[in-house]
N, C-alpha and C positions, 0 to 999 in steps of 0.2 A: 412477757405478759402483755396482752393486747390492751391498749389504752381505752378508757371509757369514751363513748361518743360524746359525752358531756364535758370532756376535759378541755375543750375550747369553746364551751358555751357558758354564757352568763345568764343569771336569772334575776330580774328586777321585779320586786313585789310592791304593789300598792295596797296596803292593808286598811286604808282609811274607812271604808264603809262596812266591811265584813271581817273584823279582826278575829272572830271565832273560827272562821275558815282557815286563817293563817296558821292557827295552832295545829290543825290537821295537816296542813301543807308541810309544816316543819317536821312532823313525825315521818311523813312519807319521804321527804327529801333525804333522810338519813340513808336511804337505799341507793342514792345516786351521787355521783362525784362531779358536781359542777365546778367549773373553774372559779366562779365567784357567785355568791348569793347576797343580794342587798334588799333589806326591808326598808323602804323609804318612809320618811316622816312628813313629807309635804309634796305638793305638786312641783315646787321648785327643785326639791331634792330629787324627785323622780326624774325630772327633765335633765338635770345635771348628770345623773348616773347613766342615762341613755346616751347622752353626749360623750361621756367618758368611754363607754363601749365603742362608739364610733371612732374615737381617737386611739383606742387601744389595739392590742395585738390579737384578741380573740375574734372569731369570725361568725359566731352564732349568738343570738340573744333571744331568750324567752321572756315574755312579759305576762305577769299575772294581774288581771283586773278585768273591768268591763269595757264597754265601747268607748267611754270617755278616756280611760287609761290607754287603750289602743290608739285613739286619736292623738293623745299627747305624745306617745312614743313615735308615731309616724312623723309628726311635725318636728320633734327633736332630731330625728335621724336626717330628715331632708335639710334642715337648717344647719346641722353639723357639717354636712357635706358642702353646703354653700359657703360655710366658713373655712373650708380648706381641709376637712377630715377626709382621709382616703378610705372610702367604704367599699372599695372594689372587693368582691368576694364575700361581703358580709350580708347576713340575712336575719330576719326577725320572725318569730312565731308567737302565737297568742294562746295563753291558757285561760280557762273560764274562771273569772273572779268577780263578776258583777251581776246585777239584776237582769240587765239586758246584755246578751252576748251575741249580738248580730254578726260581728265580724268572725267570731268563732264558729257560729252556725254556717256562715258563708263558705268556710273552708273545711267543713265536716270534722271539726274537732270533737273527740268523744266527750262524754259527760263526766264520768268519774275521774277524779284527779289522777289516780294511779294509771288508769287507762290512757289518759292524756300523756303522761310522762313516758309510758311504754311506747306509745305511738311516735312521740318525738324522738325517743332513743333510736328507733328503727329509721326514722327519717334522717336524723343526723348521720347515722352510720352509712346510709345508702345515698345521701346527697339529694334528698327529695326537696327541691326548691323550685319555685315558679316566680317569674317576673310578672307582677300584677299592675294594673292601671290605677292611677290616682287622679283625683280631681284637684285642680288648682283653683282656689276661690279667692277672688280679688274684690273687696268691697270699696276700694278707693282709699281706705285708711290702712289696711293691712292685707297681706297675702297669707293664706293658710292652705293646708292640704288635708284631704280626707277621701272617703269612699262613698259617702251618702249625704245628700243635701235635701231638705224637705221644707215645705211650707204648708200651712193649713192645720188640719185636725191634729196631727201628731205634735205640732209646735204648741197648740193650745193645751194639749195634755201635759206636756213638759212644763209649761208655765203654771198650770193649775197645781201640779205636784210640787213645784218649787214654792209657790205661794203658801200652800198648806204646811210644808216643812218649816218655813220661816215662822209659822204660827205655833210650832211645837208639835205638829202632827206626827205621831210615832208609829203609824201602821207599818207592817212588814213590807219588804222591798217590792214584790210583785203586786201586793195589795194596794200599794200607793198608786201604781199605774192604773189598776182596774177602777178604783174609786175616782181617780182624776178623770179617766176616760168617760165614766158614766156621767160625771158632772158636766163635761164638755158636750157630750152627746145630747144632753137634755137642754143645753143652752140654745139660743136662737141660731138657726142654721146660717144666717148671713154673716155671723161673726167668725166662722171657721177660717176663712182665708181672705186676705185683702185683695182687691182687684189689682192685677199686675199685667204688664205687657211682657210676653216672652218672645225673644228674638232668637231663632234657631238657625244655625249655620252648618252647611256641609253635612247634610244628613238625609234621612228618609223617614216617612211615616210608615209604620210597620204594624198594621192591624193583624191580630191573630184571633180567629174565631173558632167556633166549634165545628163548622163545616167548610168555611172558606177563609182565605187569608187575602190581604190587600196591601200593596205597597206603592209608594211613589217617592221619587227623589226630589231634592231641592238644594239650591245653594244658599237661599235665605228665605225664611218664613217667619212672619210675625203672628202671634196669637194673643188677643186680649181676653183674659180669663179671670174668673173668680170661683174656682172649683172647691170641692171639699178638701182636696189635698193635691199637692204636687211633689213628686219625688224624682230626683236625678241621682243616678248611682252607677258605680262600677262593682257593686256587690248586691246580692239579692235580698238579704235579710236585715230587718230592723227589730230591735227589742227582743221579744221572746218568740222567735220563729215566725214573725210577721213578714211574709214574703212580698214586700212592697215593690220590688223590681224583679219579677220572677224570671225574665228572659235574659238577664245579665250573663255575659261571659267575661270572666275577670281579666282577660288579657287580649280582648279583640280590638282595642284601640278606640272604643266608642263610649260615649255617655249614653246610657239608657234613660230616657225621660218618660215619665208617666203622669198624665193629667187625669185625675180622678174626678171627672165631671158627673158626679152622682147627685141629683137634685132633690131626692126625697129620702127622708130618714127611713121610711118603711122598706125601701130597696136595700139599704145597708143591713137592716135587721133580717130580711129574708135571705140575704146572701153573705152573712157574716163569715161563715166557714169558707166559702169560695174566695172571698176577699182576703182572708187571713192566709190561706194556702196558695194564693196567687193564681187561681183558676179564673182569669179574667174573661175568657171566652164564654163561660156560663153566665156571668154578670152582663156582659155586653149583649148577649142574645136577648135578654129581657129589656135592656135599655133601648136597643134599636127598635124592638117591637112597640114599645110604649112612647118612643120619641122623647125620653127623659134623660138625655145626655149620653155620654160614652166614656169609657176608660181609654184614653188615647195613648198610644205608645210611639215613641220616636227613637231612632238611633242617630246621634250627631256628634260633631267634634267640638262645638263651642255653643254656649248658651248665655244669654243675658236676661236678667230679671230686673225690671224697673217699674217705678211709678212715682207720683208726685208727693205722696204723703208718708212713705216709709212702710216697711213690712218686717215682720219677725220671721226668722228661719232657724233651722238647726243644721249643724254639720256633725255627723256621727253622734247625734244625741246631745251635742253641746249647743245651748241656746245662743242666738246672735240677734242683733238688731241692725238693720241697714242704716247707713249714714248718708246725709245729703252731700252732694258734690257742690262745686262752685256755682253751678247754675240752679241749685236747689233740687235737682232730681236725685232720686235714690236708685243706685245702680249696683248690681252685683254681677260680675262676670265669672263664668265657670268654663274651664277648658280641660280637656283630657290630657294626661301625661302618660303615654303608652309604656307599660311595663317598667314603671318608675321605681317600684319597690320590690326587692327580693324577699319572698316570704317562704319560710319553712312550713311545709304543709304535711298533714298526716298521710300515710301510705295510700289509704283509700281514695283520697282526693287526687294525689299525684297520678295514680294509675288511670284515672279518667282522662287525663291529658296525654298519657303515653300507653294506650291500650295494647298496641301491637308488641310492645316490649315485654309484656307479661302474659302473652298467650301461650298456652301449653300445646305443643305440637302433637298431632295425633298420628 
Protein backbone atom coordinates (compact mmCIF):
# COMPACT_ATOMS: atom_id res chain seq x y z
CA UNK A 1 0.00 0.00 0.00
CA UNK A 2 1.37 3.41 -1.01
CA UNK A 3 2.36 5.65 1.91
CA UNK A 4 0.49 8.89 2.43
CA UNK A 5 2.33 12.03 1.21
CA UNK A 6 1.79 13.36 4.76
CA UNK A 7 3.61 10.42 6.38
CA UNK A 8 6.80 12.50 6.68
CA UNK A 9 5.04 15.80 7.25
CA UNK A 10 4.39 17.52 10.59
CA UNK A 11 1.67 20.09 11.27
CA UNK A 12 2.14 22.75 13.95
CA UNK A 13 -0.94 24.78 14.82
CA UNK A 14 -1.15 28.19 16.49
CA UNK A 15 -4.72 28.35 17.85
CA UNK A 16 -4.29 31.50 19.93
CA UNK A 17 -6.41 33.97 17.95
CA UNK A 18 -9.03 31.82 16.21
CA UNK A 19 -9.69 28.67 18.31
CA UNK A 20 -13.08 28.12 16.63
CA UNK A 21 -11.33 27.51 13.30
CA UNK A 22 -9.12 24.90 14.96
CA UNK A 23 -12.23 22.81 15.73
CA UNK A 24 -13.01 22.70 12.02
CA UNK A 25 -9.38 21.91 11.27
CA UNK A 26 -9.44 18.96 13.70
CA UNK A 27 -12.44 17.43 11.92
CA UNK A 28 -10.85 17.74 8.48
CA UNK A 29 -7.47 16.40 9.66
CA UNK A 30 -9.09 13.02 10.35
CA UNK A 31 -8.97 12.44 6.57
CA UNK A 32 -5.18 12.82 6.44
CA UNK A 33 -2.31 10.88 8.00
CA UNK A 34 0.26 13.35 9.29
CA UNK A 35 3.42 12.10 10.94
CA UNK A 36 2.71 14.46 13.84
CA UNK A 37 0.16 17.17 14.70
CA UNK A 38 0.79 19.63 17.55
CA UNK A 39 -1.55 22.34 18.83
CA UNK A 40 0.72 24.78 20.61
CA UNK A 41 -0.17 26.70 23.77
CA UNK A 42 2.15 29.70 23.53
CA UNK A 43 4.64 31.42 21.23
CA UNK A 44 7.48 29.71 23.09
CA UNK A 45 5.80 26.31 22.70
CA UNK A 46 5.27 26.98 19.00
CA UNK A 47 8.91 27.98 18.51
CA UNK A 48 10.18 24.88 20.29
CA UNK A 49 7.98 22.57 18.18
CA UNK A 50 9.34 24.11 14.97
CA UNK A 51 12.88 23.69 16.27
CA UNK A 52 12.04 20.08 17.16
CA UNK A 53 11.03 19.53 13.53
CA UNK A 54 14.36 21.02 12.39
CA UNK A 55 16.21 18.51 14.58
CA UNK A 56 13.96 15.57 13.70
CA UNK A 57 13.77 13.03 10.91
CA UNK A 58 10.73 14.32 8.99
CA UNK A 59 11.35 16.53 5.96
CA UNK A 60 8.15 18.57 5.62
CA UNK A 61 6.41 21.01 7.95
CA UNK A 62 3.04 22.74 7.56
CA UNK A 63 2.31 25.73 9.76
CA UNK A 64 -1.26 26.88 10.55
CA UNK A 65 -1.55 30.56 11.44
CA UNK A 66 -1.29 34.08 10.07
CA UNK A 67 1.65 36.24 9.02
CA UNK A 68 2.96 36.52 12.58
CA UNK A 69 2.93 32.75 12.96
CA UNK A 70 4.74 32.32 9.64
CA UNK A 71 7.33 34.88 10.74
CA UNK A 72 7.93 33.00 13.99
CA UNK A 73 8.31 29.71 12.10
CA UNK A 74 10.82 31.17 9.63
CA UNK A 75 12.97 32.57 12.43
CA UNK A 76 12.81 29.32 14.42
CA UNK A 77 13.99 27.31 11.40
CA UNK A 78 16.85 29.66 10.51
CA UNK A 79 18.05 29.80 14.11
CA UNK A 80 17.77 26.04 14.54
CA UNK A 81 20.08 25.60 11.55
CA UNK A 82 22.52 28.16 13.01
CA UNK A 83 22.51 26.10 16.22
CA UNK A 84 23.56 22.99 14.33
CA UNK A 85 20.33 21.35 13.13
CA UNK A 86 20.69 19.64 9.75
CA UNK A 87 17.83 21.06 7.66
CA UNK A 88 19.10 19.72 4.34
CA UNK A 89 16.08 18.58 2.35
CA UNK A 90 13.57 20.07 4.80
CA UNK A 91 10.84 22.49 3.69
CA UNK A 92 7.95 24.43 5.19
CA UNK A 93 4.48 25.32 3.89
CA UNK A 94 1.87 27.74 5.22
CA UNK A 95 -1.85 27.19 5.84
CA UNK A 96 -4.27 30.10 6.27
CA UNK A 97 -5.03 30.70 9.94
CA UNK A 98 -4.95 34.44 10.57
CA UNK A 99 -6.65 37.74 9.80
CA UNK A 100 -3.86 38.71 7.44
CA UNK A 101 -2.46 35.92 5.30
CA UNK A 102 0.00 37.84 3.15
CA UNK A 103 2.54 35.04 2.93
CA UNK A 104 -0.17 32.55 1.94
CA UNK A 105 -1.50 34.96 -0.71
CA UNK A 106 2.04 35.42 -2.02
CA UNK A 107 2.32 31.67 -2.71
CA UNK A 108 -1.23 31.23 -4.10
CA UNK A 109 -2.44 29.08 -1.20
CA UNK A 110 -6.17 28.22 -1.71
CA UNK A 111 -8.80 29.60 0.66
CA UNK A 112 -10.83 26.63 1.94
CA UNK A 113 -8.94 24.48 4.43
CA UNK A 114 -9.78 21.23 2.62
CA UNK A 115 -8.58 22.74 -0.68
CA UNK A 116 -5.35 23.77 1.02
CA UNK A 117 -4.68 20.29 2.37
CA UNK A 118 -5.52 18.69 -0.97
CA UNK A 119 -3.13 21.08 -2.73
CA UNK A 120 -0.33 20.34 -0.27
CA UNK A 121 -0.99 16.61 -0.58
CA UNK A 122 -0.28 16.88 -4.31
CA UNK A 123 2.74 19.12 -3.69
CA UNK A 124 4.25 16.73 -1.16
CA UNK A 125 3.70 13.79 -3.47
CA UNK A 126 5.29 15.55 -6.47
CA UNK A 127 8.03 17.43 -4.59
CA UNK A 128 6.83 20.95 -5.39
CA UNK A 129 9.35 23.03 -3.46
CA UNK A 130 10.97 26.37 -4.26
CA UNK A 131 13.91 28.09 -2.60
CA UNK A 132 12.76 31.63 -1.75
CA UNK A 133 14.64 34.75 -0.67
CA UNK A 134 14.61 36.10 2.88
CA UNK A 135 15.45 39.45 4.40
CA UNK A 136 18.04 39.55 7.17
CA UNK A 137 17.21 42.50 9.44
CA UNK A 138 19.83 43.80 11.89
CA UNK A 139 18.87 46.66 14.22
CA UNK A 140 22.13 46.56 16.19
CA UNK A 141 20.55 44.69 19.09
CA UNK A 142 19.26 41.59 17.30
CA UNK A 143 19.09 39.88 13.94
CA UNK A 144 15.81 38.54 12.58
CA UNK A 145 14.51 37.15 9.32
CA UNK A 146 11.40 37.84 7.27
CA UNK A 147 10.00 38.67 3.88
CA UNK A 148 8.48 42.12 4.32
CA UNK A 149 9.54 45.24 6.22
CA UNK A 150 7.55 48.45 6.30
CA UNK A 151 7.42 51.96 7.75
CA UNK A 152 4.70 54.59 7.79
CA UNK A 153 1.00 54.12 7.30
CA UNK A 154 0.77 50.36 7.85
CA UNK A 155 2.86 50.64 11.04
CA UNK A 156 0.50 53.32 12.34
CA UNK A 157 -2.44 51.03 11.64
CA UNK A 158 -0.81 48.17 13.56
CA UNK A 159 -0.08 50.48 16.49
CA UNK A 160 -3.64 51.82 16.52
CA UNK A 161 -5.05 48.30 16.44
CA UNK A 162 -2.75 47.22 19.27
CA UNK A 163 -3.66 50.30 21.34
CA UNK A 164 -7.38 49.62 20.98
CA UNK A 165 -7.00 45.93 21.78
CA UNK A 166 -5.25 46.84 25.05
CA UNK A 167 -8.31 48.92 25.91
CA UNK A 168 -10.54 45.86 25.45
CA UNK A 169 -11.72 46.59 21.93
CA UNK A 170 -13.40 43.39 20.72
CA UNK A 171 -14.15 44.11 17.06
CA UNK A 172 -13.74 41.20 14.62
CA UNK A 173 -10.36 40.44 13.03
CA UNK A 174 -10.61 42.30 9.72
CA UNK A 175 -12.85 44.98 11.22
CA UNK A 176 -10.01 45.81 13.64
CA UNK A 177 -7.76 46.70 10.72
CA UNK A 178 -10.42 48.66 8.84
CA UNK A 179 -11.36 50.83 11.82
CA UNK A 180 -7.74 51.32 12.80
CA UNK A 181 -6.93 52.29 9.21
CA UNK A 182 -9.71 54.86 9.11
CA UNK A 183 -8.48 56.35 12.38
CA UNK A 184 -4.92 56.68 11.03
CA UNK A 185 -6.07 58.03 7.68
CA UNK A 186 -7.97 60.87 9.34
CA UNK A 187 -4.97 61.74 11.54
CA UNK A 188 -2.51 64.52 10.49
CA UNK A 189 -0.64 63.45 7.36
CA UNK A 190 2.83 64.32 8.73
CA UNK A 191 2.48 61.67 11.45
CA UNK A 192 2.45 58.70 9.08
CA UNK A 193 6.20 58.21 8.61
CA UNK A 194 9.22 59.61 10.43
CA UNK A 195 11.86 61.32 8.25
CA UNK A 196 14.59 58.77 7.49
CA UNK A 197 17.68 58.42 5.33
CA UNK A 198 17.63 55.40 3.05
CA UNK A 199 21.01 54.12 1.83
CA UNK A 200 20.59 51.80 -1.15
CA UNK A 201 23.41 49.52 -2.34
CA UNK A 202 24.03 47.54 -5.54
CA UNK A 203 20.72 48.05 -7.29
CA UNK A 204 18.66 49.94 -9.79
CA UNK A 205 15.79 52.39 -9.95
CA UNK A 206 13.03 50.57 -11.84
CA UNK A 207 10.07 52.76 -12.77
CA UNK A 208 7.13 50.95 -14.36
CA UNK A 209 4.57 53.17 -16.07
CA UNK A 210 1.44 52.76 -18.16
CA UNK A 211 3.28 53.67 -21.38
CA UNK A 212 7.00 53.86 -20.62
CA UNK A 213 9.46 52.25 -18.22
CA UNK A 214 12.68 53.79 -16.90
CA UNK A 215 15.72 52.28 -15.20
CA UNK A 216 19.18 53.28 -14.02
CA UNK A 217 21.73 51.34 -11.99
CA UNK A 218 23.80 52.46 -9.01
CA UNK A 219 26.30 51.09 -6.52
CA UNK A 220 25.21 53.48 -3.75
CA UNK A 221 22.31 55.91 -3.56
CA UNK A 222 21.06 57.96 -0.58
CA UNK A 223 17.47 59.17 -0.29
CA UNK A 224 16.18 61.49 2.47
CA UNK A 225 12.45 60.82 2.65
CA UNK A 226 9.34 61.08 4.80
CA UNK A 227 6.70 59.44 2.58
CA UNK A 228 3.31 57.96 3.38
CA UNK A 229 4.78 54.45 3.42
CA UNK A 230 7.97 52.50 2.72
CA UNK A 231 7.93 48.78 1.93
CA UNK A 232 10.89 46.45 1.33
CA UNK A 233 10.06 42.87 0.49
CA UNK A 234 10.71 39.52 -1.14
CA UNK A 235 6.98 38.76 -1.34
CA UNK A 236 4.21 40.92 -2.84
CA UNK A 237 1.27 40.74 -0.40
CA UNK A 238 0.62 42.22 3.01
CA UNK A 239 -2.48 41.69 5.12
CA UNK A 240 -5.63 41.00 3.15
CA UNK A 241 -4.40 40.90 -0.46
CA UNK A 242 -2.75 44.35 -0.18
CA UNK A 243 -0.18 44.14 -3.00
CA UNK A 244 2.41 46.47 -1.49
CA UNK A 245 5.36 45.06 -3.50
CA UNK A 246 3.63 44.09 -6.74
CA UNK A 247 6.69 43.32 -8.89
CA UNK A 248 8.46 40.99 -6.46
CA UNK A 249 9.84 37.71 -7.74
CA UNK A 250 10.32 35.42 -4.73
CA UNK A 251 13.70 34.00 -5.77
CA UNK A 252 15.44 36.63 -7.94
CA UNK A 253 18.01 37.51 -5.24
CA UNK A 254 16.85 41.12 -4.82
CA UNK A 255 15.02 43.28 -2.31
CA UNK A 256 12.17 45.19 -3.91
CA UNK A 257 11.88 48.63 -2.29
CA UNK A 258 8.84 50.89 -2.73
CA UNK A 259 8.72 54.47 -1.51
CA UNK A 260 5.10 55.64 -1.49
CA UNK A 261 5.63 59.39 -1.79
CA UNK A 262 1.93 60.28 -2.04
CA UNK A 263 1.46 63.75 -0.58
CA UNK A 264 -2.30 64.28 -0.73
CA UNK A 265 -4.97 62.18 0.93
CA UNK A 266 -7.35 62.86 -1.94
CA UNK A 267 -4.94 61.00 -4.24
CA UNK A 268 -5.13 57.95 -1.96
CA UNK A 269 -8.94 58.08 -2.01
CA UNK A 270 -9.11 58.42 -5.79
CA UNK A 271 -6.74 55.50 -6.35
CA UNK A 272 -7.45 53.24 -3.40
CA UNK A 273 -8.32 50.27 -5.65
CA UNK A 274 -5.21 50.70 -7.82
CA UNK A 275 -3.03 51.04 -4.72
CA UNK A 276 -4.53 47.93 -3.12
CA UNK A 277 -4.13 45.88 -6.29
CA UNK A 278 -0.59 47.13 -6.98
CA UNK A 279 -1.36 49.03 -10.20
CA UNK A 280 1.23 51.70 -9.51
CA UNK A 281 1.46 52.81 -13.12
CA UNK A 282 -2.05 54.24 -12.94
CA UNK A 283 -1.25 56.13 -9.74
CA UNK A 284 2.11 57.42 -10.97
CA UNK A 285 0.53 58.75 -14.15
CA UNK A 286 -1.54 61.16 -12.09
CA UNK A 287 1.26 61.92 -9.62
CA UNK A 288 3.68 62.86 -12.41
CA UNK A 289 1.09 65.05 -14.09
CA UNK A 290 0.38 66.99 -10.91
CA UNK A 291 3.95 67.04 -9.55
CA UNK A 292 2.70 65.54 -6.28
CA UNK A 293 5.29 62.86 -5.62
CA UNK A 294 5.84 59.38 -7.02
CA UNK A 295 5.72 55.72 -6.03
CA UNK A 296 9.40 54.90 -6.46
CA UNK A 297 10.53 51.32 -7.02
CA UNK A 298 14.06 49.95 -6.61
CA UNK A 299 15.70 46.53 -6.84
CA UNK A 300 18.75 46.22 -4.59
CA UNK A 301 20.87 43.88 -2.51
CA UNK A 302 21.25 45.88 0.70
CA UNK A 303 19.36 48.69 2.42
CA UNK A 304 20.03 50.86 5.46
CA UNK A 305 17.38 52.94 7.23
CA UNK A 306 18.52 55.54 9.75
CA UNK A 307 17.75 58.78 11.54
CA UNK A 308 18.60 60.58 14.78
CA UNK A 309 15.32 60.25 16.65
CA UNK A 310 14.21 56.67 16.02
CA UNK A 311 11.43 55.10 13.97
CA UNK A 312 8.82 52.39 14.20
CA UNK A 313 8.67 49.62 11.62
CA UNK A 314 7.17 46.17 11.12
CA UNK A 315 8.59 42.85 9.94
CA UNK A 316 5.90 40.55 8.50
CA UNK A 317 3.32 42.48 10.53
CA UNK A 318 5.31 42.29 13.79
CA UNK A 319 5.84 45.75 15.32
CA UNK A 320 9.39 46.87 16.07
CA UNK A 321 11.09 50.03 17.33
CA UNK A 322 14.59 51.08 16.30
CA UNK A 323 17.26 51.26 18.99
CA UNK A 324 20.09 53.82 19.28
CA UNK A 325 23.65 52.77 18.55
CA UNK A 326 26.70 53.90 20.53
CA UNK A 327 26.80 57.20 18.61
CA UNK A 328 23.09 57.83 19.19
CA UNK A 329 21.96 57.13 15.62
CA UNK A 330 19.13 54.70 14.92
CA UNK A 331 20.13 52.29 12.17
CA UNK A 332 18.48 49.18 10.70
CA UNK A 333 20.30 47.20 8.00
CA UNK A 334 18.46 44.86 5.62
CA UNK A 335 20.15 42.50 3.21
CA UNK A 336 18.81 39.76 0.99
CA UNK A 337 19.59 36.07 1.54
CA UNK A 338 18.97 34.43 -1.86
CA UNK A 339 16.87 31.24 -1.80
CA UNK A 340 17.46 30.91 1.94
CA UNK A 341 14.21 29.08 2.75
CA UNK A 342 12.77 25.97 1.09
CA UNK A 343 9.01 26.40 0.77
CA UNK A 344 6.41 23.79 -0.13
CA UNK A 345 4.15 25.57 -2.61
CA UNK A 346 0.77 24.70 -4.15
CA UNK A 347 0.84 23.14 -7.64
CA UNK A 348 -0.48 26.28 -9.38
CA UNK A 349 2.40 28.35 -7.98
CA UNK A 350 5.08 25.75 -8.73
CA UNK A 351 3.96 25.47 -12.35
CA UNK A 352 4.50 29.19 -12.88
CA UNK A 353 8.20 28.62 -12.24
CA UNK A 354 8.37 25.43 -14.31
CA UNK A 355 5.97 26.11 -17.21
CA UNK A 356 7.71 24.02 -19.83
CA UNK A 357 7.59 20.90 -17.66
CA UNK A 358 3.78 20.97 -17.76
CA UNK A 359 3.13 21.85 -21.39
CA UNK A 360 0.96 19.39 -23.30
CA UNK A 361 2.51 18.45 -26.64
CA UNK A 362 0.30 18.92 -29.68
